[in-house]
C-alpha positions in Angstrom: 0.0 0.0 0.0 1.2 3.5 -0.9 0.2 6.9 0.6 -1.8 8.7 -2.1 -3.0 11.8 -0.1 -5.8 12.5 2.4 -9.2 11.5 1.0 -7.8 9.9 -2.2 -7.3 6.3 -1.2 -9.4 3.3 -0.2 -7.6 2.3 2.9 -6.8 4.1 6.2 -4.4 3.4 9.1 -6.0 2.7 12.6 -4.0 2.7 15.8 -5.2 0.4 18.6 -4.0 0.1 22.2 -4.2 -3.2 24.2 -4.1 -3.4 28.0 -1.3 -6.0 28.9 -1.2 -5.6 32.7 0.2 -3.2 35.2 3.9 -2.6 34.5 4.1 -4.8 31.4 3.7 -2.3 28.6 5.6 0.7 27.4 2.8 3.3 27.5 1.0 4.8 30.5 -2.1 6.9 31.2 -1.6 10.5 32.3 -4.5 12.7 33.6 -4.7 16.2 32.2 -3.3 19.0 34.4 -6.0 20.9 36.4 -6.3 24.6 36.0 -6.2 25.8 39.6 -7.0 29.4 38.7 -10.2 28.4 36.8 -11.4 26.4 39.9 -10.8 29.4 42.2 -12.6 31.8 39.8 -15.6 29.5 39.5 -15.8 29.1 43.3 -15.7 32.9 43.8 -18.5 33.4 41.2 -20.7 30.9 42.9 -20.1 32.4 46.3 -20.9 35.9 45.1 -24.1 34.7 43.4 -25.3 33.0 46.6 -24.6 36.2 48.6 -26.5 38.4 46.1 -29.4 35.9 46.1 -29.6 36.0 49.9 -29.6 39.8 50.0 -32.3 39.9 47.3 -34.5 37.5 49.3 -34.3 39.8 52.4 -35.5 42.9 50.5 -39.2 43.8 50.4 -40.8 42.3 47.3 -43.6 44.2 45.7 -46.0 43.6 42.9 -48.3 46.1 41.2 -52.0 45.8 40.4 -54.0 48.6 38.8 -51.1 50.9 39.6 -51.6 50.0 43.3 -48.5 48.6 44.9 -49.1 45.5 47.0 -46.6 44.4 49.6 -45.9 40.7 49.4 -43.4 40.3 52.2 -45.8 40.8 55.1 -46.4 37.1 55.7 -49.7 35.2 55.7 -52.5 36.4 53.4 -51.7 39.9 52.2 -54.4 42.4 51.1 -54.7 46.0 50.0 -57.5 48.4 50.7 -57.9 51.5 48.5 -59.9 54.6 49.5 -60.4 57.2 46.8 -62.8 59.9 45.5 -65.9 60.6 47.5 -65.0 58.0 49.0 -65.1 54.7 47.2 -63.5 51.7 49.0 -61.9 48.6 47.5 -61.8 46.3 50.6 -59.1 43.8 51.5 -61.4 41.0 50.2 -62.1 42.7 46.9 -65.5 44.2 47.5 -66.4 47.7 46.2 -68.5 50.0 48.4 -69.0 53.7 48.9 -69.7 56.1 51.8 -70.9 59.6 50.7 -72.0 60.8 54.2 -69.8 63.1 56.2 -68.4 61.5 59.4 -65.5 59.9 61.2 -65.1 56.2 60.1 -62.9 53.3 61.0 -60.9 52.1 57.9 -59.1 49.4 59.9 -59.9 48.5 63.5 -58.0 45.7 65.3 -57.0 45.1 69.0 -53.8 47.1 68.5 -54.3 49.6 65.7 -57.0 52.1 64.6 -56.8 53.7 61.2 -59.6 56.3 60.9 -60.9 58.6 58.1 -62.5 62.0 58.5 -64.9 62.4 55.5 -66.1 65.9 54.6 -67.8 67.5 51.6 -65.4 69.7 49.5 -66.2 72.8 47.4 -66.2 70.5 44.3 -68.3 67.5 45.4 -71.8 69.0 45.6 -72.3 67.9 49.2 -70.8 64.5 48.8 -68.1 63.6 51.3 -64.5 62.9 50.3 -61.7 61.7 52.6 -60.4 64.8 54.2 -57.9 63.4 56.8 -56.4 60.1 57.9 -55.4 59.3 61.5 -53.4 56.3 62.8 -53.3 55.3 66.4 -53.7 52.5 68.9 -51.6 50.6 71.3 -49.2 49.4 68.5 -48.1 53.0 68.2 -47.4 53.4 71.9 -49.6 56.4 72.4 -48.5 58.2 69.2 -51.0 59.5 66.7 -50.2 60.2 63.0 -52.5 62.5 61.0 -52.4 63.4 57.3 -54.7 65.9 55.6 -54.9 67.6 52.1 -52.6 70.2 50.7 -54.7 73.3 51.0 -56.5 72.9 54.3 -54.7 70.1 56.1 -51.3 69.2 57.7 -49.1 66.2 58.4 -49.0 65.9 62.2 -47.3 63.6 64.7 -48.8 63.9 68.2 -50.4 67.2 67.2 -47.1 68.7 66.0 -46.1 69.4 62.4 -44.0 66.6 60.9 -42.3 66.1 57.5 -42.3 69.8 56.9 -39.9 69.6 54.1 -40.5 68.0 50.7 -39.1 65.4 50.3 -38.3 64.3 53.9 -38.3 61.3 56.2 -38.1 60.5 59.9 -38.1 57.5 62.2 -40.4 57.2 65.2 -38.8 54.9 67.8 -40.9 51.9 68.6 -43.4 52.8 65.8 -41.8 52.8 62.4 -40.8 55.3 59.7 -42.5 58.2 57.9 -41.5 59.7 54.6 -42.9 62.3 52.2 -42.1 62.3 48.5 -43.5 62.0 45.0 -43.4 58.2 44.9 -46.8 57.0 44.0 -48.7 55.8 40.9 -51.9 57.0 39.4 -54.3 54.5 37.9 -54.0 56.5 34.6 -50.3 56.7 33.9 -51.0 59.3 31.2 -51.7 61.8 34.0 -48.1 61.7 35.2 -47.9 65.5 34.7 -49.8 65.9 38.0 -47.6 66.9 40.9 -47.8 64.2 43.5 -47.3 64.5 47.3 -47.4 61.1 49.0 -46.9 60.3 52.7 -45.6 56.8 53.4 -46.2 55.3 56.8 -44.5 52.0 57.5 -45.3 50.6 60.9 -43.1 48.0 62.7 -46.2 45.7 63.0 -46.3 45.3 59.3 -48.9 47.9 58.2 -47.9 50.0 55.2 -50.0 53.1 54.5 -49.7 55.6 51.7 -51.6 58.8 51.6 -51.8 60.8 48.4 -52.5 64.5 49.2 -54.6 66.5 46.7 -55.9 70.1 47.2 -59.0 69.3 49.2 -59.0 65.6 49.8 -56.8 62.6 50.1 -56.6 59.1 48.6 -55.4 56.2 50.8 -53.9 52.8 50.3 -53.4 50.3 53.2 -51.4 47.1 52.8 -51.4 44.6 55.6 -51.3 40.8 56.4 -54.4 39.1 57.8 -54.1 37.7 61.3 -55.8 39.4 64.2 -59.5 40.1 64.0 -60.1 43.1 61.7 -63.0 45.3 60.7 -63.9 48.7 59.4 -64.7 50.2 56.0 -61.8 48.1 54.5 -63.7 45.0 55.5 -63.1 42.1 57.9 -60.4 40.5 55.8 -61.9 37.0 56.0 -61.6 36.1 52.3 -65.3 36.7 51.8 -66.2 39.8 49.8 -69.9 39.3 50.3 -69.9 40.5 53.9 -68.1 43.8 53.1 -71.1 45.8 52.0 -71.7 49.2 53.5 -74.9 47.9 55.2 -73.2 44.9 56.8 -70.2 46.9 58.0 -72.5 49.4 59.6 -74.6 46.7 61.2 -71.4 45.3 62.8 -70.8 48.7 64.4 -67.5 48.8 62.5 -68.1 52.0 60.5 -68.7 55.1 62.6 -66.1 56.0 65.2 -67.6 56.8 68.7 -66.4 60.1 70.1 -64.6 58.3 72.9 -62.3 56.6 70.4 -62.0 59.4 67.8 -58.4 60.4 66.9 -59.5 63.7 65.3 -60.6 67.1 66.7 -64.2 66.2 67.0 -66.3 67.9 64.2 -69.7 67.8 65.8 -72.8 67.6 63.6 -72.2 66.5 60.0 -74.3 67.5 57.0 -76.5 64.9 55.4 -75.3 63.8 51.9 -77.5 64.4 48.8 -78.9 61.2 47.2 -77.1 60.5 43.9 -76.8 57.4 41.8 -75.2 56.2 38.5 -78.7 55.8 37.1 -79.3 59.5 37.7 -76.1 60.3 35.8 -77.2 58.0 32.9 -80.3 60.1 32.4 -78.0 63.0 31.4 -76.6 61.2 28.4 -74.0 63.8 27.5 -72.6 64.0 31.0 -72.6 60.3 31.4 -70.8 59.7 28.1 -68.2 62.3 29.0 -67.6 60.6 32.4 -67.2 57.2 30.7 -64.6 58.7 28.3 -62.6 60.4 31.0 -62.6 57.2 33.2 -61.7 54.8 30.4 -58.2 54.3 31.8 -59.3 53.6 35.3 -59.8 49.8 34.8 -62.9 47.8 35.4 -62.6 47.6 39.2 -62.4 51.4 39.6 -64.4 52.6 36.6 -67.8 52.8 38.2 -66.5 54.8 41.1 -64.7 57.1 38.8 -67.8 57.7 36.6 -69.8 58.5 39.7 -67.2 61.0 40.9 -66.9 62.7 37.5 -70.7 63.0 37.2 -71.2 64.6 40.5 -67.9 66.1 41.5 -66.1 67.0 38.3 -63.5 65.9 35.8 -60.6 66.3 38.2 -61.4 63.0 39.9 -60.7 61.1 36.7 -57.1 62.3 37.0 -56.7 61.9 40.8 -57.9 58.3 41.3 -55.5 55.9 42.8 -52.0 55.7 44.2 
């Protein structure tokens, strides 16, 4: 056989090796040299990745629904209650209700915390109440009371004294939690981002997270918390059943109106009765109703009816100011 060039012939040479026993042959097996540097680098990369993963898992994790941030690191079943407009309430269990009567109401009432809302008519709501001020107190706050009102005729108060007087600003309250004041907050309609936002964030050591968006004459409120201790108020009883969170049932449980002995506000005395309005009334004015539907188109199904009601009877500004 003669060599005729690679790929030109009909035969090929093959080399085979036969094991003849330890120490009897003339060839030996040698393992490839290990690259020590590569091993060290791989180990460092894995260690850094594990550290970053651990730090990430310790951070508060949030998700966003309808532009409403929901805290998911509170433990247990987590819910969010939204109070907006004059005022409409989306309860922890997902029910939608509305209170248009002036008064002082429990939003959340437990054995250790009381979150209350003062609802008053504004110059723009034709006698319908809007949320004018929020107050947070109870044994969980160790005797402290936090109050937040609107921009034009309200203040941010801690134990009756002005707090968060600069914008933005923040402070810690020993044994209670932290307060901050900035522009961090989302409107349901992202197209209205041109509106200047003033949002007070209240993070309590017990796990309640409250955000208050301050407008000229009213406020919107979002409360995020985990279920656990018995709860009631306009935000519902947080039992997983939306059907028992109607305004009538909450009132029947004596979980709506705040008695004067437990009120965290400067007592307002007699409140004005609210006028009787309904969506059906608005629908009879076809032009006004269609305009409200157009303005509230970005609010999403869950908030749209409340938005339409507010626009019909309180003005177009409420289409821009819904949500957090």
